[in-house]
N, C-alpha and C positions, 0 to 999 in steps of 0.2 A: 338922519332919521331921528325922530324924537323918542325918548324913552317913556313908556307908559307904565305907571305903577299899578299893579294889580294886587288885590289882597291875597294872602297865602291861604286863608281859609274862607269858606263861603257856606251859607245856609242852602240846603237843597232846593228850597222854594225860590230863592234868588237865582240860582242856577237854572231852574226851570223857566223862570221868567225870561232870562237871557236867551235860552235855547228855544223858547216857543213851544214848550211841552208842559205837561202837568207835573206838579210836584210828586205825585204818586209815581209817574213814569220815571222820573229822575231817581227816586228811591229804589225802584225796581232794578234799574240799570246799575246803580251803585252797588246794590246788594249782590247782583249776579256777577259783577266784576270784582267783588271782594273789597271794595273801598269802604273802610271803616271810619266812623267819626273820630276826630281828634279831640273834640270837646263837645259839650252838650249842643246838639243840633248843628254842628259845623263839620265840614269835611275839607280836606286839602283840595284846593282849586285845581291844581295840575292833574292829579290822577282822576279826579271826578270829571274834568273836562275831556280827558283822553277816553275815559269809559263811555261818555256820551257820544263822542266821535266814532269810536269803535262800534257802538251799537247802531249808530246811524249808517255806517258803512257796511255793517254786517249783512249777511245774506238773510233777508227776511223770509225767504222760502225755507230756510233751515229750521225755523222754530217749530216745535210740535203743534202749536196752535195754527200756524200757517199751513202746515201739511194737512191738518184735520180739515181746515176750511177748504183747501184744494180738493181733498177727497170728497167732501160733502158737495161741492159744486159739481164735480164729475158725476156723482151719483144722481144729483138732481137733473143734470143734463141728460143722463141716460134714461131717467124716468120720464122726462118730457118727450124724448125721442120715442120711447116705447108707447106712450099714450097717443102721440101723433100717428104712429104706424097703426095702432089699434083703431083709431078713428077713421083713418083713410083706407081701412080694410086691406092693408098690405101685410098685416101681421096675421099669421095663422097658428093654430094650436099645434104643438108637436105631434100629438096623437093623429090629427087630421093629415099632417104631412107624411107620417109613417104609413098610414093606411093608403094614401094615394100612391106612395112609392111602392108598396107591396102589390097593389093592383097592377101597376105598370110593369113591375118585374114579372108578375104572373103572365101577363100578355106576351112579354118578350120570351119567356121560357116556353110558352105554348107554341109560339111561332118557330123557335129554334128546334123544338122537338120534332116537327114535321119537315125540317129542312132537308135531311138526307133522302127521305122518300120523294120529295118534290124535285130533287136534283137528278137522281138516277135509279135504275132498277137493279143495277149491279150490286150484289150484297157486299162484296169486299170494298167497293167504293163507298157504300152506305156506312160501313163500319168506320172507315177513315174519316168520313164527314162527321159521324157521331162523336168520334174521339176528339176531333178538332173542336166540335161544338161544346163538348163537356169541358175541355180545357179553357175555352173562352168563357163559359159560364162560371168556372172557378175563379178566373181572374176578375171577372165583373163582381162576383160575390165578395172577394177580398177587398176590392176598392170601395164597394158600398158599405161594408162593415167599418172600414177605416174612416169613411166620411161620416157615418152615423156616430162613431165614437168622437170624432172631432166636433160635431154639432152638439152632442150631449155635454161635452166639456166646455162649450162656448167659445171655441177657438176660431181663429181667422184662417183664411186660406194660406 
């Protein structure tokens, strides 16, 4: 194997040309890695090269800029999804949904209120049916409150 002679110091722009990046990017990487010039406009080749390799290998998603870009992309995707739902009429206002649900609950309660009378004339049996109906309405009300809270917070199932 032949021995290749490399300079001990190099200008950041020359390193940039070798690496195929801009001089500005090389200076950013060197600054972040703490590589200091040894003379005017020159840095040691070995630590500078290692810093560039480490930056290239580094997790690009870990940078604050990359995270911000990712969050922005997610927000834009959510906005597009919302607009599409609105245009396709699959999106309804929260107030409209609540009113529809309240009307439905009112119908169910009205039907349950007459259940015991429609089942029997026996008063003791009616009381037992009414008690069971009230317990059922309580369970339903708790589930509806929990679902409404989940929807208000924007949670998933």
